[in-house]
N, C-alpha and C positions, 0 to 999 in steps of 0.2 A: 532476615530483616534487611541486610545490606543489599541482597539481590532485589528485593521488592523496591527499595529506595532508588536503585539504579534504573529499574524499569519505570518507576513512577516519574522520576525526574525527566527522562526523555519523553515519556508518554505525555506529560504536560505540554512540552514544546510542540510535539506533533499535533496534539489536540488544538492548541492555540492557533497553529498555522492552518490546520484544516478548517477551523471555524472562520478564520479570517478569509480564506479562499472561498468558502461556501457563501459568506456574506457578500463577497464581490460578485459571485455568480448570480445571486438573487437580486442584486441591485441593477443588473443590466437589463435591457429591454427584451432580449431574445430568450426563448425558453432554454432551460437547462438540458443539455444533451448527455447521453450516456458517457461519451468520451470525456466530457467535462468532469463528471463525477469520478471516473477512473483516474484521471490525472490528479485530482485532489487526493485520492486514496494512495496512488502509487508514489507520488513525491510531493508532499504538501509544501516543501520548501522551494520547489522548482520555480525559478523566475522571481523569487522573493528576495528583496534586498536586505531583509533583516538578517542579522548574524545568527547562525546556528551554533548551539552549544551542545548538540547531541554528541555524546562520547563516541570516539572511534571504537568500532567493534559492536556497536549497538545493533546494527543490522544482523550480524552473525548471531548475537545473543538472542534476538527475537526469533530468528529462524530456528535456532536450536530449541528454544523453549516451545515453539509451536509444535515441534515434532516430539520432543523428549519429555516435556513437563508442561502440558497445556494449562493445568490448574495453576501453576505458579505464574504463568503468563497472564491469565485472566485476573488473578488476584492482584498482580502488579499494576494493571491498567484500570482496574475497577474504579468507576467514577471519573476517570480521566480519558474517556473515549466518546465523549459527546459528539464530536465531529465525525468520528468513525461511524457511530450509530446513525447519524443524520445521513451520511453517504449511503449506508446500507438501506435505509428507508427510501431514499431517492432511487436506488437501484430497483427496489421492489416496485415502486411506482412506474418506473420506465420500462419494466419487463413484466407486465401483468399476465402475459400469455403463458408463462412458465408456471407449472405447479410449484407451490411454495417449497415443498421438500426438495424438489429438484434444484430450484434456484438457490436454496440454502447450501446444498451440496456443492454447487458450482462456485458460490461465493467463497466457501471454505477452501476449495482447491485453488481458486484464484489468489486468495490471500497467502496461501502457502507458496505459490509461485512468486508472488509479489515480494514476500520476505526473502525468499531464496535469491531472487534477482538483486535485491538491495544488498544482501550480504556479498554476492559475487562482485557487484559494482564497487562496493567498499573495499573488498580485498584487492581487487585489481588496481585500485587507485593507490594502494599503499605497499604493494609488493613488487619486488624485482624479479620474481620467478618467471620462467618462460610461459608457464600456463597462465599466470595472472596477466602477462603482457598480451596474450591473445585476447583476453577479456577486456583489458584496458583499451586495446585497439577497437574492439567491438563497441564499447560504450562511447568511444570518441568519434565513431562514424556518424555522419549526419543521418538523422532519422532513426537512430537505434532506440531512442525512448518512444518514438511514435510506433515503431514495430512492436515494442513491448505492450503498448496500449492496444494495438491491433489484436495481439494474442488474447489479452484480457477480454476485449470486446467480442472476439470470436467465441471464447469460452461461454460467455453469457448469452449471446444472441442465437447460437445454434439451436434449431428446433429440438424439442425433447424427443428422446428415443421412444419407441413404442413398447419397449420391454419394461 
C-alpha cells in the first residue's frame, strides 16, 4: 500500500505536468511534431516554472519497477496516466507507417530507456562518486537532453525490419 501511494503521488504530478504541456502544444498554431511529444514524455517538468515535489529517488524506483515488478508499477499509476496515454496516442498518429505491434515494442523499449536515463540523471545530481560525476558532466553538457530525444526519435522512426 505504501509503495502504491508513493508511486501514485508522483504519478499525479507527472500527469498534471504532461497534461499542461499537451494543452500548450495543442493551443499553438503549428502541428504537433514527434519531438514535441517525446519532450513531454521524457521530462514533463522541463522548462516549467512550477515547483516539483516528486520525491528524490522516484526515477530509480520507476526504473526498478519497470524491470522487476511491472504489475506494481501499472497498479500504482492506474488512472493517473491520462497525459502519458495521450502522448502514446499521438505517437501512434505520428507514426502510422509502423505496424502496431512493432511500434508498441519500440515504445516499451523507449520508455525503459527513458526511465533508466531519468534514474541516471537523478543519481548523478545527488552523488559525489566518480562514476556519477561522469554522468553529472554529461547531463550538464549543452545539448545532452536533445541528444536523448534524438535517440528516442531514432528508435521510433527507424523503418521496420523485414524479419
